[in-house]
N, C-alpha and C positions, 0 to 999 in steps of 0.2 A: 860438510854439515850446514844446514842452513843457518843464516845469521838472523838474530832477531828482528832487524829490520825487516829482512826478506818474508819472513814468516807471517809478519804482521801485516806486509802488502798483500801477500798471497791469500789471508784470511780476510782482509776488505774484498779484493775482487771476488772470492767465492761466495761471502754475503750478499754483494751486490748482482751477481749472477743468480743466486737464489731467490733474490727479490723479484728480480726482473721476470722470472718464469713464474715462482709461486704466487706472488701477490696477484697479478691479473687473474689466475685460476681462483684465488682465495674468493677474490671478489666477485667472480659470475657465481661462486658457489654458494655464498651468503644469499645471492639475489635469488636463486634457484632453489633454495631450501623451503621457503614459506608455501611454495605454489604447488597445487596437483599436476598430474602429468599432461592434463589437458592444456595448462598454462604455458608449461614447459614446452611442450611440441610447439604450441603457437610461437612462442617466442624463438625456438631455432628457426622455425620456417621462415619468420620475419629475417632473422638474421642471414639465413641462405640465400636471399633473394638478391642481397649487396654484398654478399662475401662470396667470390668465385669459388673457393678452397674448399668450402662448406656444402655438401652435396646431400639433398633429402633425397633417399633411395626408396622412396613407396610411391613409384608412380601408380596412377589409378588406372589400373588393368582394364575396369569395366568401360572404361571411358573409349579407350583404344579398342577395345573389342566392337564395341558401338559403330566406331569411325570404319572399322573394316567391314561390317555385314549391313550395315544399312545405307539405303541410297542417299547420294547426297542433297536431295530434296529433305531429307527428313528433319523434322523440327520438333522435338518434344514441346509438349504443353507446359509452361510454367505452372510450379505449384504456386497455389495461393498462399500468402504470407501467414506465419503461425499467430495466433490470439495473440500469444505475448509479445511478439515483434509489434504488432499493431499496436498494444497498448503502450509499448515502452517509450516512444515516441512524444504520446500525449501527457504520459506521467512526467517526461523530463520537461516539458510546455507549461504545467501547473505551475501557479504562484504560492510555492508551497516552500518550508525548510526543506534541507537535504535529508535530512532523518525523517522526515514524514515521508517523502518520495522513496527513500529506501524501503520504507516499511509496506508502501504501497507494492513495490517490486516484490518484494518477499510475500505479500498475501498471493500474486500471482499463481504460485506453486499449488495453491488450495481451489484452483480454478478448474471446473471439471470441462470435458468435451464441450458439453451445451452451453458453457459459459457460466454456471452457477457457483457461488463461492459455499464449498461444504466444510463440515465440520464446525466446531465451536471457538471462541476466542480462546478458549482456555488451550484446546488441542494446538491453535496457531501459535501461542507463545511459547509451548514446551520446547526446550533445548534452544531458543532464538534470544536474541538479544534485547525483545522488547516483551513488554506484559501485556497481559488480555486488553487492558483498558487502553494503551496506547495504539493496539491492533484494531480496534473496535472503532476508535475515533476517525481513522482514515479510510474507513470502509464506506462513507458516503462519498468522498472523493474517487474511489475507483469506478461507483456506481454512478459518477458523473460522466464517465468516459464514454466513448463510442465504440459499440455497437450499444444502441437503448437496452437496457434491461442488463448489461452486464453486471456481475457480481451479486447478484440478487441470491436470497438464502431460499426462496419458494417461486413457485409459480405465482402464486398471486402479488409478490413483491416485485418478480419480473414486470408483469404487466403493469402494475401500479408505477412503476419507473419509467416505462413508455408511456404513461398519460399523465404524469407529472406536471405538462403545461396545460391540462385541461381537468384540474381537479374537481370542478363544481359541474363536470357532462355527467350525464347518466351512465355513459359507459363506464367512467371512473367508479360511480357508486354501485353498480354491478359487481364489478371488480371486487370491490371492497367488503359487500355484505352479501352478495347471492352469487358468487363464483361455482358453488356447486350445483344451483339450478341451472346455470346457463347451458352445461354440459348436457342436458337433456332438452334444451330447446333448440338444439343445432339443425337445420334441414326444414323441410316442408311435409315431410309424413304427418300422419295423422297424430301418433303419437308425441312428435315435437310441436305442434299447434297446441295440442292437448296441455303440455307443459308450458308453452307461451302465455295460454291465459291463465295459469296456476298462479305463474311469475307475476302477470301484469294485476292479478286482484293482490296478491301480496305488495306490490308496489302502491298500491291505492290506498291499502290499509294506513300507509305511512306519508298520506297527502302533503302534508306541511313540509317536511323536508325533499320529497320530489317537486313539490310546486316551485323550491329555489332555483332547482335544478333545470326542470322542462315544465313549460307551461301547460302544452297539451299531451297530457301522458294517454296513449293509446297504443294499438298493437303496431302498427307504421314506426312508430318511434319507438318502440322497443326492440322490434327488428332490425331497425337502423345501427342501435346501440351495440347489439348483438354483433351484426355484421362489423362495425367496428371494431370491435375485440377481437374477432376472428381476422383482421389484417394484422394484429401485433403478432411479434415474432417471441413465441413461446422459449426458443433455443437460441439465444442471439450470438452464440458461439459457431454453431454449424457451418456457416458459411467460411470458415478459416479453419486453414491446417493446421491439428493440435499438436500441439509439441509442449509439454509439460517441464515446469522449469525443475531441473534436478535440486532435491535437497540437498544431496552430499554426493560427492564423486569420489570413491574408494581409489587407493593409490596402491594399498596392499590388501591381500587376502590370506584368511586361515584354513586350510583343508586339514581333517583330520585322517592322516594314512598313519595309522600305529603310532599316534601323537600328533598333535597340532603342528603345523609347519606354514611358514609365511613365502608368500611369493608376490612379484609384483602384477598390478592388473595389467599392466600396460608395460612393456620393453622399450621405452622410447629411445635409448641409446642404440638399437638395432635398426634404427630408422634414419640415422644421420651418420655421415661419415668423411673422410677426407676426399676430395676431388683428383686422385691421381694422374688424371690428365691434365688438369689445371698447374699442378704441381711440377710435371715435365716440362710444361711452357715456361715457368717461372725460371727454371734451372738455365734455361736458355737465354732469357733476356735479364736476369739478374736485377730486376726492377725492385728497389727498396721498399717502395711504397706497398707493393704486392706481398712482399716478406711480412710485412706489418700484419695484413689481413691474415697471411698464412699462421702465423704465431696466436693472431685472434681464434681462428678455429680450432686451432689445437689446444687453447686455453678453454674454449667452450666445451669441447668434448671430453675434455679431461674433468672439467668440472660437473658435467653431465653424469659421467660414470662414478664420480663420488657422490653426487646428489643419490643416486640410485643406490650405492653400496651403502649409505650412512641409512637409509632408509628401510633396507632389509635387515643391517645390523640392529637398529632399535626395535622395529617391527618383531625379529626373531626373539628379542630379549625378553621384550612385554610379553609374548603370547607363550615363551616358556616359563614365565612368572605365572603364568593365569591359565594355565591348563585345566584347572577343576572348574575356573568358572565358565570358561568355553565350552566346557561340557554341560555344565549344570544350568548355565544362564542365570544363575542365583545369584545377586550381589555379596549375599553375605560370604561368598567364596572368593571373592576378589581379594588379592594380597596385596597390603599397602607396599607401594612402588613410588618413592618419590623421585622426581627428577633428578637431584643430586646423585640418587644412587644410580639411576640409569648411565649417567654421565661417568660416574667412577668405572662402571662393569664395562662399559664400551669404548671406554677411551674418546670421549669427545667431550666438549663445553658445556655446561649449563645451558649457555647462550643457543647452541647448536639443537641440543635438545628440545628447547623452548620451540625452536622453528619448525623443527620436524612435526612435534606432535600437536601444536596449535592447528585447528581446523583442517586437520588431517581424518580421514578415516580409514577403516577396515571393514570388508567384507568376509563374514563369517561363513563360509558354505557349509549346505546342510541340508536336510528335508526341507528346511524353510529358512531361505537365506536372510540373514540379518547384517544390517550396517551401523556400525557403532561408531562414536569419535575415539581417536585412539587415546584423547587426553584422559578419555574416563577410566582407562588402565594405570594412569600416573596417579595414585591416590596417597598422600600423604599419611602418616602413621598418627593414630591418634591414641587412646588410652587402652592399655592392653593389648597393644599390637594390633588394634582394630582401627578402620578407617571412622572418620566421624560419622559418615552415612551408616554405617555399619551397627554403629553406638546407637544412632537414633532407632534403626529397625529393630534392634533386640529391645528396645524399651518399648518400642510399638506393640511386638510380640508379648511382651510381658502384661501390658495394660489389656491387651486383647484376652487376656486369661485369667484377669482378676476378678474378685466376686462382685459381683452387682451391687451389692449394700456396703462393701468395704473396699472401696479403691487405695490401691497401693499407695503411700506416702513416698517422698522423693528418697527418704532414708531407707524404705522397705525395697525399693527398686535397686538401690545401689548394692543392699545386702544380697538381694535375688541375682542382681548381674555377676557377683563375686561367686555365690554357691553354684549356679547353674553355668556360667560361662566363664569362670575364672578370670573375670576381669575386675580387678581391686579400682574403684572408682569413688570419689567423694561424693557427698550430696548435692554440695554446690556444684559440681559438674554435670551431676543428672540434671538439675535443674536447667543447666543453659542448654543440653540436649535435648530435653524436653521440651524446652520452648522453640527449639529449632526447628523440631518436628512438626510444630503446631499444635501440641497437645497440652490442655486445660491441666491446671491442679488438682489434685485429689479431691478437696473441696468443691471445687467448681464441676468435676467429674460427676460427684455424687449428688449435686443440686439438679444436675443436666437429666440424670437417669430415674430421680424421683419424679421430675416433671412428666417424661415420657412414660411411664407406667400407665 
């Protein structure tokens, strides 16, 4: 029989051995959890460069094939840098607060291959950490970068940006007020000459304004201004390799095959392994420092496997909960799923769940693929077992159906929510959700409808 002292000693030794193996792996796992698969791959690639026991087993077979079949003199033409790469260095050099620099970097995802800034500030801001006003405020900084004209919202603005150092030139006036006329004045055809004369007559009707710009307004000066405009670049992004900035990188994908199932979009763990040849050499040398590197490689691979297992475990649980929503895409079908419930159900801590769902995306495969934040599935429980967003949507739905002359009061909305949807809700709670949805009171709605008649 073991003595108490011996039992205590064995327990301490076991605990220390467990800490020596488990804790480094746990630290690695905590580091990996918030990262997407691209960031995790980059991290392991960097580790493999200085750890001889960690092997990256995804060689670039295409490069090897090229070396075999192409002559030694072959040298491929280097690709032009992407527009985004060209802009990043300039943004970093701007004398702006870091938050504004980040906002400009975020705006780059809305640049078209031609270099135009597409969509509206409201769309830019949707789902981001900025509001429309903050993003609109940094557009001028984006437009100050090279190439000239970058970030314009229209052809006219693009040309004006390129002429902003000559604001009082005839070319600037033509772009501002007569851009549509210029299109018919290009060339030396009879038709073009006719339109040039018509444009000249238009300009002569505004002699006071033109006099400030051009002392002698005639056909030669008009043609010279048009030629100046023709030298401008209507597509400032055309000389760059287009590489759009990804809005979201999904780590998980859901496929409907007799029920929605989750899988990883990238099996990073299959790309890395222990280098058996290096381990065999270590056995011969018995080098203590090398043994430490081997243990680090094992810890990292173990953390990588746990990272993938945890992602799949949480992703599959959420998809199982949201089968109806995945099929209908109607947010009213979302089942309330707080993070604490996920943690209890999959056997992980709340902190781990938070790291997994934050800034992580799910690709919903179908006729039209859709990428959604995983966190959108982690909805809190509101009144009547519905989510706060669902309560707002139901209130909006009721208000859309109300009689034009007799808008529903908050008390009536509370009664209708109970009768139609089985949601027992107090009037003051209706007021809270109505305001969150940006809906005016019944009195204000009635006045507004009266004005619009």
